Residue, then its C-alpha position, 0 to 999 in steps of 0.5 A: m645824670s652825673n653832678t659834674f655836669l654842674g658848673m664849679p670853679s674847676l669845670p670849664v665855661f661854656g659859651t651861650g650859643n648866641l648867633f648875634e653880632r653885639e655892639p657895645f652898650p655905649e656905642f649902641a646906647h648914644r644912638e638910641l637916645q637920639d629916637g624920640q619916638l623910642r623914648a616915649n614909647l618906652g616912657h609911656a609903656t613902663r610908667t603904666i606897668r610900673q603903677k600897676r605893680l604898685s597898685v597890686v603890691a600895695e594891696l599885700p601886707d606881707w610883700e615883704a615877707l613874700r619876697s623874703a620867701g621867694s629869696a630863701i626858696k631859691e638860695s635854698v636851690m642853688a645850695r643844693l641843685p645837683e640833688l634836686l636835678e637828680e630828683f627831678e630827671a627820676n620824677f620827670t622820667a617816671r611819669g613818661g617824659t624823656i630829659h636830654w642834658a645840653r652843655d651850651g646852646n650850640e648842644a640844645n640847638e643841635i637837641v631840638s633840631s633832631l627831635i624835630k626833624a625825627t617827627g618829619e615836620t617842618e614847621v612848630v609853634k612855639v610859647k615865649s621862651m627868653a631860653t630859646q632866644e639866649i640860644g638863637l634857637n629860631e635862627f638855628l632852626d631857620e638854617q635846618g629848614i625848620s619854621a619856628f612861629e611865635t604865638d605870643l602877641a609880642e614875639l609874634i610882632v617883633q618876628l613879623d618885623h625882622d626884629k629882635p625882642s627889646h623887652i623881657l615881659v612885653p618884647a614888643i615895647h619899642k613899638n606902638r600900636t600904629q607901628v604895629r598896624d603898619i608891620f600887620l599890613r605888610e608881613m601878614e597875609d590875607v589881612d583887611p587893608e583897612l586895619s585900624n590901630k585899635p587894640a582889639e582889631l589888631a588882637a583879632a587880626a593876630r587871631g586869625h593867623l594863628r589860629r591856623k598854626f594851632l590847628s595845624a602843628k604838630v610839634a610845639v617848643s616852649g620854655a618852663n617858668f618853673a620845674l617843681a623836684d618832687t612831682g617832675t612837674l613843669a609850669v607855664v604862666e602867660s596872660e594869652g592862651n596862646g601857650r596853652m594851645c601850644l601845650t595841648l594840641p601838637e602830638t610832641l612838645i620840647t621844652v628848653m629849660g635853665i638848670e637854675k629853674l627848679l623849685p623843691s616842692w609844689q608848696d614853694l610854687e604857692v610863694f611865686m604865684q603871688l610874686l610874679p604876676r604882680s611883679s611883672t605884668g601888674e595882676r593878682m593872678n596870671p590868667y593861664t597858668s598850665l603845668w603838666t607831668g610827663v605824659a598823659e595818654n590820650d590827653g595832650p603831647q604823647n612824646v614830652h620832651l625837656v632839654l636842660m640847659d647849662n649854657g654857662r649858669s655853672a659859672a654863674l654858680a660859681d661866683l659866690h658874689g654873683r650867683s644870685a643872678l640865678h634867682c632871676i624869676r624873668c618878672s621884668a620889675c628891675v627892667n621897667v623901674c631902671p631908668v638907663y632902659e627907660r631912655t635907651g631901651g633894651h637893643a643897646y644891651g645886645s643881651t637877650y636879657p636887657g635891664p639891670i638883670g641883664a647887665i649883671l646875668s650876661p657877663l655872669l653867663t659869658g664872662i666879664t672879659a667879653e667885649e660886649n659883656n665889659s661894658l654892661p655893669y656901668a650901664s646902671s646909676l646904681c640908684g638902687a630901684c631894681y632891688d627894691a622892686c626885685p620879688v626875690k631880693i636880688n642885690i642887683p647894684e652890689i653885683l654891678v659893683h663885684l662885676r665892674g671890679e672883676d672887668v677892673d681887675s682883668k685889664r689891670g697891667t694890660a695897658k702900656i701907656p696908663t689911661q686918664i683915669d689911670i692918673g685920676m685914680k693914682a692922684a686921688s688915692w694920693a690925695l686921700s691917704s692923709g689930710k696934709n695931702l688933701g689941704l695941698v690939694e684943697k688950696t689948688l681950688p680957688l686957681g679953677r675961678l680963673v678958668a671960670g666965665s664972668d657968670k662964675k660957671i664953668t662950661q668945659l673942662p678937658g679930656i674925660a672931663a668934658g663928658w661932664t660940662q657936655s650936660r651941665d656946669l660946674p660952679a666955680p670954686p670959692k675964693k678960699s677952701f673949707r680948711q682955709w676958712w676954718n682956721k682963720e674963723h676958728q684961731p685959738p685965742q692969742k695970750d696978751a702979757d701986757n694986759p693980765k687978768p684981773g687979780q693976776g700979776a703980770d709975773s704970777 
């Protein structure tokens, strides 16, 4: 492998290969906010996950130390990613695996498609994978005449409903169990027409549907949670066992993984096996952990391939302020605590990665100047809950502010007519440049009482300020500014020449 594959500032930025049209966040979010059922589904689910996470995290006295360790390991990986990739490649291939390098999503899709076609198969089973969602692999394979069947329960629900995932960990979080039952009745063959919405019955129906696929599939496609450089080992953690069926039964296994998923050694994996399950599913440990190192004779897949994908990660790595976004372990803790996500849902972000991490990762991967990206850094109240929840301490609010600055800089000087924001910022800059200027502005504030109603509230403001008064009232300003009140109450005492102090003469 050549180190020039990795993104340095001089390299071109590659696209994501996303096949979907993406609507800007503000327009999509405005519609989603009107969906009461969606908000109820999201609110119930995220509250449940948050509570579970808080409970298991509280059991560890060294949780903050673990977070710091995870952050330090990831920072070290980013600092020496080229050498770790070379080490991993050498160890993976030495054990019978084959590595393919993909600069972008299009190359990754072409590689996976050619590998499947070489087997003569037209069906594959899939382990839940954010990387394959990122590049639109299922849709690409469908165009090539290859059917990809999701085996994760939530992914299966979304796929059967011809929908898109809306959450990193729980793709069907926006649907309740009654909606899931209706999807199964409509889309599954041989399903019991009397199927209820009880979770056990829904899981049994999905199990029966998938078991036939597991036993017949010759090819599987997976992602990877971690890759260990010192042994060439790949790891997948999951909760249902479907991943293990995909990773062991087929003859050919194709894994698609972003280049940032590396860990230096097995010892480092110990840290993340404590951080990930607690932060994602609120469990002390995940039910299934699958690790494989190349090919084992007469055991598991005999044709093992790994597609190592850049797809914009080089551009993110080159951004010194934003590169820590690549530390993400896809736990979704930031999503579950975000008040914006809880109200708008994941589809509003128009990205594979919703929530706070998506608001920074998508612009870093594909560029802040892309129309679908430039509104994402503003999809946050900057409350900081995401930073507190992140198991590897990604300072998401700080990166959001950085990206907002990048967005403003990219538009500087492009507008022919100043916007209301431009005019407002110029006025604020003048007012705050000196105490004298600020004092002049404060003298005009009492004039605001003229537009207040009898209840001393301003209910409607003009221009972009109308957005504030759409949902709240503004109190009428006081009769006097603070400076005016202060100057009156704290005037220096006046000397009285006609009444000298005792013991002093008038001419003393």
